[in-house]
N, C-alpha and C positions, 0 to 999 in steps of 0.2 A: 552472660546472665550469672548472677551470684544467687546461691541457694543460701537461705538462713539456717544456720545450724543452731538450735535450742539446746541449751545445756542444763543440767538438771543437778549441779552441784548441791552438796547439803549447804542448808540455809546458815547464816551467819550465827555465831555463838562461841563464848569465850569457854574454853575447856579448863574445868577444874575438876578433876577425877576425885571421887570418893572412896573410901574403903568399903563401904557396905555395897558389896556387889558382888556377883557369883557368874558362875557357867550357867548357861541354858540347857547344857546338856544335850544339844542336837535338837532341841524343840523348835519348830517351826512358828515363826511370828504370824499372828493373824488377827492383831487388834491392837488398837490405840488406847491406854486408860487416859481421861482426862481427870484431873484433881484440881482442888484449891488447896493452898497452904494453911489456910486459917490463922493468917497473919496479915499484919498492915502492909500495904503497898505504900512504900515511902518514895514520894517522887523526887526526882533529881538526885538520886543517889543509888548505888548497887548495895547499901547494907542490908536491905532485904533479901536479896539473893545469897550474900554473903552468910547471914544467919542461918538460911536454910541449909545451905551447903555445909556449915559447920555442923549442924544436927545429923545431917546426912553420913558426915564424915566420923561422927561418934558412935562406936560399936554399941554403946548403951541404948542408942536409939531404935536398932535393929530395922532400920527404914532408910529408902532412897529413892531416886526416881531419874530416869534418863536426863531430862533437862527441866530448867525452870525458867519464866518468862515473867518480868514484873511490868507495871502498868506503862513505863517508858520503853518498852520492847527491850529492855535488857535481858540477854539470854546467856545462861551458863549450862553447859553440857556437864552432867555430873557421872554418868554412867556410858559407857560405850554400846552403841546399837546391839553389837554382839553378845553383850553381856546381860544378864538378867538385874534388873533393879529390884529393891524389896519394896513394893508399896501395895500390891493388891491382891496378895495372898496366894491362893491356888492358881491364879492366872498370871503371875509373874514369869514363868518361863515362856509365855506365849505372847506377851504385850511390849509395847514401848510405852513410855508414860510420860505425860506432860504435867508439870506442876504449874498452875498459874498462881501468882501471888495475889491473894485476895482471900475472902471468906465466902462460904456457903451461903450466910444469910444476908449477904450485900444485895441491894436493890440493882436490878438490870442496868440503870443509868451508871452505876459505878464501875461497872466492866468497861475497860478501855478499849475502842475500837481496835486501835492500832496493836495492842496485847491479843487480842482475839485474832487479829490477822497474822500476827508473826506465829501464833500455835497453829493456824491453819497452813501456813507454809511448811513448818516442820510435819504436820500430819500428812500433807500432799507429798512430801519428800518421801516420807516412809511407806506411804500407799504405792507409790511408785517403785520405791527399792524392795520392797517384800510382796509385791503384786497382789493386793487386795483392795475391794471397793473402799473408796470415800463414802461409805453411808455409815447410818446408825447400826451398830452390832446389837447382838441380842446376846445376853447371859441366863442360861437356866442353870437349875439345879438337877443332876442326873447321876443317879446311883450315889447319893450323898457328896458328889463333886461339883464344883462350878465349873462351866463348861460354857465357851463362846460358842454358840449354835450358828449364828449368822457373824461372820467376819466384818470389821469394820471398827467404827468408833464408840466406844462405851465410856460410862462414867463410872465412879467409883460407887456412887448409890446404885446401880445397877446390881453390882454385886452384893450390897445389902438386901435389894428388893429380892434377890434369889436366894436369900438365906444366909447369908455369910457376913458378919462383922456388922458395924451400927454406923459407918461412915455416910453422911448426907452430900458429900461434895461432888461436884462443885456449886451444887444448889439449883432449886427450881428456877430461879432468876437469871442462871448463866445462859447466855444467848447461842444456844446450841444450834437453832437453825441457821443464824448468822455464820456461825463456826463452821457448820457443814457445807454451806453455800460456798465460802470461801475456799475451803479446802479442795471442794470439787472444780472451782475454778482454776485455783493453783496447780492442781494436777493436770489439768489440761493444758495451760498455757504457761506453766512455770512459774517460779517464784523469785529470780533474781532482779526483779525490778523494784 
């Protein structure tokens, strides 16, 4: 009798670490932040990812994210999990962040299914690794600070709704329900297929 052994190795992605990153200082990861780059998704090339990487590698930008995913499922790792990316203000120490190449204002039909599934694989991996649910997280303002009161997956816009910043990404047309459903499925079944 053979017992199937499922592995849950990190999803595929090319590693191109950027300068803009720092220590979490012992903070525990409790959420995943979803973002859109507000840039064009260039099909058939990795130039879209390279452009964002170059921006995140520039100290003037004062910004970064853990990974980026374009519409062709090209994926780059910019900041290691153990470190803090600079993308979501007060929540940087306790989140991992995914940048989807795209715009907050784009229609739902322009979000590539394969891109969403690739992001869901990463989210599932992180939910397993850091032991928190693959569900919609909640952000609130408590004593003047942004706090994730329900661990899970948040959008940058939720931080804005709590009173911090002006970002609206990844936009109201982002297929969040599909993303969450895929994340839950991959968390249960694995993502190496």
